[in-house]
N, C-alpha and C positions, 0 to 999 in steps of 0.2 A: 488322354492317357488313362489306361485302365490298370487296376491293381491286380497282382498275381494272387490266385486263390491260395488259402493257407495250407492246403494239403499238398501243394507242389513243392518238391525238394529243390532248393537252389544249389547249384554246383559251381565250383570255381571256374571251369572252362567257359561259362557264360560271360564272366567278367573279362577273361583273357581275350575273348573273341569280340570285344567291343560293346558289351552290354553292361550298364552300370546300375547299381541299386541305391536308391535314396534312403537315408537312415530313418526318417520319420514314418513315411508311408511307403512300403515296399512296392516300387513301381519298376516297370521295364522301360528303360530310357536308352535310346540309341546315341552313342557318342561318336564324333568324327575325329579321325586322326589329324592332329595339327601338323600341317606340312610347312616346310621351310622354303625359302626362295630357291635354294639349290635343287629341291625336289621338283619344283615347277619347271626349272630350266631343263633338267634331265627328262622330264615328262614330255616336253615339247620336242625333244630329239627323237622320240619314238614315232613309229608309223601310226597314222590314223586308222581306226578299225574299218572305216569305209570312206568313200569319197565325200567330203563335206558338201552339204547342200546349201549352206548359207552364203557361199561365195557367188556374188553376182557378176555377170558378164556385161561390160559397158556396151551401151547401144548408141547409135548415131542419133542423138536427140537434137531438138531444134537449137538448143543452146550450143551444143558442140558444132553444129552446122554453121552457126553464126561465127564462132571462133575460127573455124576452118576457112571460111570465106574471107574474114578479115586478115588472117595470117597470109593467105594466098595473095591478097591485094598488096600487102606489105612486101612480100617477096618480089612481086613484079615492080613495085616502086623502087626498091633498092637496085634491081638490075637496070632499070631505065635511068636512074640517077648516075650510075657508073658509065653506061653507054654514051650518054650525052656529055660526059665530063663536067659534072656539076660541082657544087660545093663539097660533096662527099669525097670526090677524087682529090680536091685540094686539101681536105683534112687528112686523107691518107698520106699525102706527101709531107705534110707538116709533122705528122707522127713519125714518119720514117726518118726525116732529117733530125728529129729530136734524139733519136737513137737511145731508147730506154735501157738497152743492155749496157750502155756506157755510163748513163746517169746513175743507175743503181746496180753497179757491178757486183755488189755483195750478195745479191739475190740470184745470181746466175746459176750457181750450183744447185740451189733448191728448185728453181724453175725447170732445169734440165730433167729432174726426176718427176716433178709434178706433171709435166706435159705428157708423160707416159699414160696418164689416166684418160687420154683421148685417142691413143693408138688402138686400132681395131683389133689386132691380135691379142695383146694381153688383157684388154677389157672384156673381149668376147669370151675368153677362157674363164675368167673369174666369174662373170655373170652367168655363164652356162653351167658352171659347177654349182652355184647356188640354186639356180632354177631347176637343175637336174635333181638335187636333193628334195626340193619342194614337189617335183613331179612324182618322185618315189613315195614321199610321205602322204600325199593327197590322192594317190591312185589316179592320176590324170597326166596327159601329155600336153595340156594346154600351155603351161609356162614355156616349155622348150619350143613348141611350135610357134608361139607368139614371138619369141626371140628370133627364130629363123625367118619368119615373115618380115619382121622389122628390119633385120640386117639385109635381106634381099631387096626390100624397097629402098634402103639406104644406098646400096651399091648401084642400083639402077638409076634412081633419080639424081643423086649427087654426082655419080660418075658421068652420067650423060651431060649434066650441066657443066661440069669441069672441062671436059674435052670439047663440048659444043662451043663454049665462049672463049676458051684458050687464053686466059689472062696470065701474064707473067707476074712473078713475085717481086718483092722489093729488091732482093739481091740481084735480079736479072733485068731490071728496068732499063729501057733503052733511051727514053726521052722524058725529061723532067716535065711534070705537069700533065702527062698523057694518061689515059685510062689503061693502056697496055693490053687492050682486048684483041682477040683473034690473032695472037702472035705465037701460038703453039704451046702455051703454058697450061697448067692444070691445078690452079689454086683457088679458083672462084666457083663455088663457095668453099669455105674451109672444111676439109674432111675431118680434121681433128675435132673441131667444134661440133659438127653435126653428129659425129660418132659418139661424143660424150653425151650429147642430149638424148640420143636414142638408147644407148646401152644402159645408162644410169636411170633414164626416165622410164624404161620398161619395168623396173622394179616397183615404181610408184603405180604404174598402170595395172600391174598384177597384184597389188596389195589386197589383203582380205578385208580390212576394215577401213572406214573413212579416216579414222585418226592416224593409222599407219600410212595411208595414202598421202595425207597432208605432210607428215614428217618426211617421207621419202621424196615427195615433190620438192620440198625446200632443199633437201640435201643434194638432189640431182641438179637443181637449178644453180646452186652455189658451185658445185663441182664443174659443170659445163661452162659457167661464167669464168671461173678461174682458168680453165684450159684454153678458152678463146683468148683471154688477155695474155696468157703465157706465150702463145704464138706471136702476138703483136710485140711483146717484150723481146723475144728472140729475133724478130725481124723476118720471120718466114712467111708472114701473111700481112696483107693490108687490113686496116680496121674494117673496111667494107666487106672483106672476105669473111671476117668473124661474124658480122651482123647477119650476112646471108646464111652462114652455117647454122646459127641459132634458129633462124626462121625455118630452114630446110628440115632440121631435126624435129622441130615442133610440129610441122606439117605431117610428118610420118606418124608421130604419136597420136595426133588428132584423127588421122585416117584409119587407124587400126581397127575400130569397131566395124568398119565395112568388111573386114576380112575375117571376122569372128565366125560366120557360117562356114567359110572355107576351112578354118582351123578345126571346127567341130566335125566336119565331114572327114577330114584327114585323120583325126583322132579315132573316129569310129572305124575307118578302114584299116588303120594300123592294128587296132585291137582285134578286128575280124581276122586279119592275117595271123595274128598270134594264136587265136583260138583254133583256127584251122591247122596251124602247124602242130599245136599240142594234140589235136585230134588225130592227125596222121601218125604221130609217134605213140599214140595210145595213152596219153596222159591227160589229166583234167586240167583245165585252165586254173591258175592260182586264184583263189577267192579269199577275200579278207575276212577274218573272223569278226563276228559282231558280239560283243560282250554286253549282256543285259544285267544290270545290278538288281538284286532282289532284297526284300526286307521281310523279316518274320513278324507276325502279329502275335500278341500274347494269347495264352489259352484261357478259355472260359471254363466255368464249372461243367458244362455239358460236354466240352471237348477235352476234359482232363485225361481221359483214357486214350486219346489219339495223339498222333504226332502233330506238331504245329505245321500249318500250311503256309507256303511262301506266297506273298502278295507282291505286286509290282511296286517299285519305288516311285518316289515323287518325280525323279528325273525321267525324261523320255527314253524309251527303249531304243537301243541301237547306238548309243553314244556313251562311252565311259567318261568319268570325270576328267577334266583337263589336267588336274594336278596329280593323278594317280597313273603311274606307268604300268603297263601290263607286264606280268612276270610269270614264271613257271609255277607259282603257287596255285592252289585250288581255289575255286570261287566259294563264296559264302554258302551257296545253295548245296555244295557238295559236303560241307562240314557244318551243317546247321545243327545247333545244339538241341538235343532232345531231352525232355523232362520226364523221367519215369514216374508213373503213378502207383506202381505196386512195389513189390519187394525188389531190392537191389541185389539179392542173392542169385548167382548164376543158376539157370534151370538144369534139372537132372531128370533123366528119363524114368528112373525108378522111384522118384519122390513125387508127392502131390502137395501143393501148397495148402496152408490151413485156410479154413473158411469155405463158403459155398462158391464164391466168385473167384475164378482164376485171375491171377495178376497179369496185367498186360505189360508188354515191354515194346517200346518203339524201336 
């Protein structure tokens, strides 16, 4: 910290623009505006100045490959246990005869609404709205494209398994103790459960930080668990349907890194079409402004007659502080305080200042 020379005049606008003076030794000190929690919330609603570079794309690592293989083996084991009418089918019939919707009838109204969190239409609209805002804020189409790929995989894999195995539900069962397979049904695996795992799990998959990913993973797991148990409570699915639905949705989330190169190519192609469309209409493609914060350094005795030079701030260029929302006001570089070294009297053409050296004015 360097002291201001004694011959420099201190003006009040310097203090109004964020520069403070210490009472003992007159120094030039930068003060930060103390922001509130509400300021940070509104700042996060603004658009990023450019596409964030710290968001990593998940890759198909060895750990993920092991998880994918184990989950696939568990998927095959559940299907085989139902086909051979094992203990899992007997457990399905015991839960069905227990009739949970009669044992806990007071929960029926709540479960009727809660099970909507697994329906494909309402959940897809809610998640697409959130990811659409994130795509606009981060200048990328990856969140929306990842959601589209996951829903496409969900429809293809779960739909093919449903109609391929043709299992009947508890309300349409024909023979007590049978697996009800290949009879024209479409409930195995549970579509509600698999859809809940995919649509809410994609939020954790696209999270920006590890801490956010952990929290969203826990929330999506609890939500999909509740949706699956709600279908068992209502009697629309066997317990084994719900187990296979959880596994089917998890397989889709684990396989998404294989489709990241396809998502990147699709994003580049869409942006290329947009740029060519703007070029045909004679307009430039929208570019995000990059705001670079600057800081002024104090004047020395040698530089007393010149204006202060802006130097780069300690923060990296290209990113504005996360708690400051951009606005229509001018930047600090446009309204930088200048310290006059000579007379403060306005210049006149017919007058000459006193002394041999003319007074300079920045």
